[in-house]
N, C-alpha and C positions, 0 to 999 in steps of 0.2 A: 581254364588254367588255374583259377583260384581254387576250385574244387579239388583239382588234382594235387595242388600244393597242400591243402588242408588234409587230404587223405594221407599224403606222405608224412606229414607231421604227426598224424595219429598213430603211425606205425613205429614211431620212436619209443622204445621201451623205457619204463621208469628206471631211474638209477637208485640203487641202494644207498641210503644215507647213513643211518645210525640206528641205535636202539634195537638191534636184532635180539629178540628174546625167544627162548624155547621153553616148553613146559610139557611134561608127560605126567598123567595121573589117571586115576580111576574115579569116575563120578558116580556117586551113589544113586540108587533109584529115586526118581521124583525129587531131584535136588538141582541146585544151580551153583555156579562159581562166577565170581566177578573178576574182571581183568581191566586194569587201566591200560589203554592202548596208546595214548599219546603223551602222558605225563613223562617227563617234564616238557615235552614238545607240545606246541599248539599247532594243530593242523590248519591248513588253509587251502584255497583252490589249486595251489601248485605243490603242496606237500600232503601226501596221503598215506594210507596204510595198506600193506599187503598182508593178508592172513592166509596161512596154510594150515589146514586142519585134517587130521586123519583119525578115523574112529572104527571100532569094530561093531558099532551099534548105531542107533539114531540119536543125534544131538541137534538142538536148536540153538542158533547163534542170533543174538539181538545186538545191534550196534546202536547205542544211544548217543546223541550229540549233547552229552552232559559231562560235567566234571565228575571224576571218579568219587571224590569225597562227598559230593552232593548225593550221589546214588548210595554210597556206603552209609551215610547218615540216615537216609530214608529207610534203608533195610536193616539198620543197626540192631533193632530190637529182635529181629528174627534170624540174623546171620548164623548163630550157633546151630540152629535147627534147619536153616535154609528152607523154610516153608514155601511151597509153591504158591500158596494163596497170597502171600505178601508180594510175590513177584507179579501176580496178576493185578494187584492193586497198583503196583509201580507202573505197569503198562498203561493203566487207565490214567494215572496222575500225569505221566510224562508221554502220553501218546503222540503229542506233536513233536517230540524230540526223538522218536524212533526213526532212525535213518535207514536201517536195513534189518530184515528179518528173514533168515534162511535156514534150511535144514540140511544136515549132512547125514547120509545114510550109508553105513558100512563101506567106507572108502576114503578117498582123498578129495578135498575141495580147496579151490583157490578163490579167494575173495579180495577184490581191490575196492577200496573206498577212498574217494577224494571228495572232501566236503565242499559244498557250494559257497561256504563262507568260513571265516575264522572260528574254530571251535575245538573243544576237547572231546575225546571219544572214550566211552566206556563200553566194553564188550561183556555181555552176560551170556554164559553158556549154560543151557539147561538140558537135563536128562528127563524127558517126559515119560520114559518107559518104566516098567516095574523091575527091570534088571540093571545091574551095575554095568557101566560102559567104560572101557579103556580108550583113552584118546591122547593124542599129542597135538600140540599147538605151537605155531611159530608166527610171530608178527614182526614186522620191520617197517620203519618209516622210510618212505621213498619220495623222491622229487619227480614230478612229471613236467614235460615241456608245456603241455596245455591240457586242460580238463577234457576228458573224452566226451562228456555230455555237451560241452560248449562247441567242440569240434563237430560233433554229429549235428547239432542244431545249425551251425554255419554251413555244413555240407548240404543239409536239407533245403536251405534257402538259396545257396549259390548255384547248386547243380541245375535246378530247373531254370534259373535265370540265365545261366550259361547256355543251355540248350535253346531257350527262347531267343536269345540274342544271336546264336549261331545260325539258326534257320534262315533268316533274311540274308546273312552274309553268304551262306552256301548257295542260296538261290541266285544271288547276284553273281557269284563266282562262276557257277555253272552256265548262266546266261552269257556272261562275257566270253567264256571259252567256246561256246557254240558260235557266237558271232565271229570270233577270231578264226575258228575252223572254216566257217563259210567264206570269210574273206580270203583265207589262204587258198581254198579250193577254186574260187573265182579268179584269183590272180595267177594260178598255174596254167 
């Protein structure tokens, strides 16, 4: 029963809260663009971000659990040129803060991110190809009833326990029914 309740809770969709932003642009070959995703909001295990991205080429999205201004200051010397080498250095420096890394190839992608702790989010969109890529981006802050990761973990623990506890109960119930049927047949 607990597993069923947890599963039903996981089906409750996140509610749109605020800070819906959209952006459409062309990203030059071998360049990147920074987006602050949670400022002025601070995300937490019940407040996350939904990102919708559509592109006509290949883009890479990196979500860092870092303040936008910290990333901006780190990249400040190369922002005018948007040098991909400085981005590689950033990935090395802040590798422990890389929350998600995913590619979008010619189409639409939906990304949900709910952080495990209280944090700011910075999204870096890179164009690793040698051609310009047109893309559109929408992000919004959402509230969730419970973190999907935590619900999944609880389901993985409670479901086997429920089955293990149900087997003896079922065996006892079947045994009692057989005894009752035998008694009813002998009484007739």
